[in-house]
Structures are given as structure tokens and as C-alpha cells.
C-alpha positions, 0 to 999 in steps of 0.5 A: 153439578158437573165439573165444567160448571164448577170450573166456570163458576170459579173462573167467573169469580176469578175474573170478578176479582180482577177489578177488585184487586186493581182498586185495592192496589190503588188504595195500597199505593195511596196509603202506604206507598211503593214498597207496600204496592210491590208486596201487594203485587207479589201477593196478587200474582201468587193468588192469580197463579194458584187460582189459574193453576188450580183451574187448569189442573181441575180441567184435566180431571185432577181434584187437587186443582179444585182444592187449590182453586178453593184455597186461592179464592178464599183470600179474595172472598174474605177480602171482599166481605171485610172491605165491605163491612169493616174497612170501607163500609158503604158509602166507601170513601173515594169512588164509592160505587165501583168500590162497593160493587167490587167488594160485594161482587167479589164476596158473592162470586167467591162464595158461590165458587167455594160452595160449588167446589165444596158440593162437587168435592163432597159428591165425588168423595161419596161416589168414591166411597160407594165404589 
């Protein structure tokens, strides 16, 4: 798997995470109010900045960018599976179809992106060891 495909898979996971985050912010606002919503927005901003910085840095050829993108994608991946299985199992309360779809799509796309990044970094470290 080449670097462009890895970056593309991570970018797709990042885009799929955005509707999940929007639905999560609605739930946070309804359950805990404005102060919790502000904290959630700051956390979401930090995740997005780290993820996008990682992708841009990786596109320039720096492997630290892939590590940052992988670390940033762990949180939504774990959030998606925990929401799908623990906090909001199917059928989820409220608008269950978008919630359930966003939970599983975020988890699966994040998992695929993490696997792609891991395989790429493992392959590139083996290539460095052979030099």
C-alpha cells in the first residue's frame, strides 16, 4: 500500500467522523448543557487539528504525520464502537438510523485507516532496516 492510499483512507475516515461528531454534539448539548458542549467543541477542534496536521505532514513525506493521524483517529474509532455497543446500542434513542449508521461507519472507517497506517509504517520500517 502506497502513501497516497494511506492518506486517502485516513482522510475518508476523517470525513466520515464529522457527521458522527455533529450528532454527538447534539446529544452532549441536550444531556449536559452549554458548558459541556463548549468542552466537547474544544476536544473536537483538537482532534480535527491533529488529524489534519498529520495528514498534511504525511503528504510531505514525514512519517510523524502518519503517527499523529493514527493517534487522532483512535479516539473517534473507540468512540464509535463504544457508542454502538455500550452507550447507544441499536436501536439508538432519538433518530436511531443516523446515529447507528454514524457509529458503525466511524468505527469501521477508523479501523481501516488505522490498519492502513500500521501496515504502511511497518513496511517502511522494514525497508529502512534492509538498507
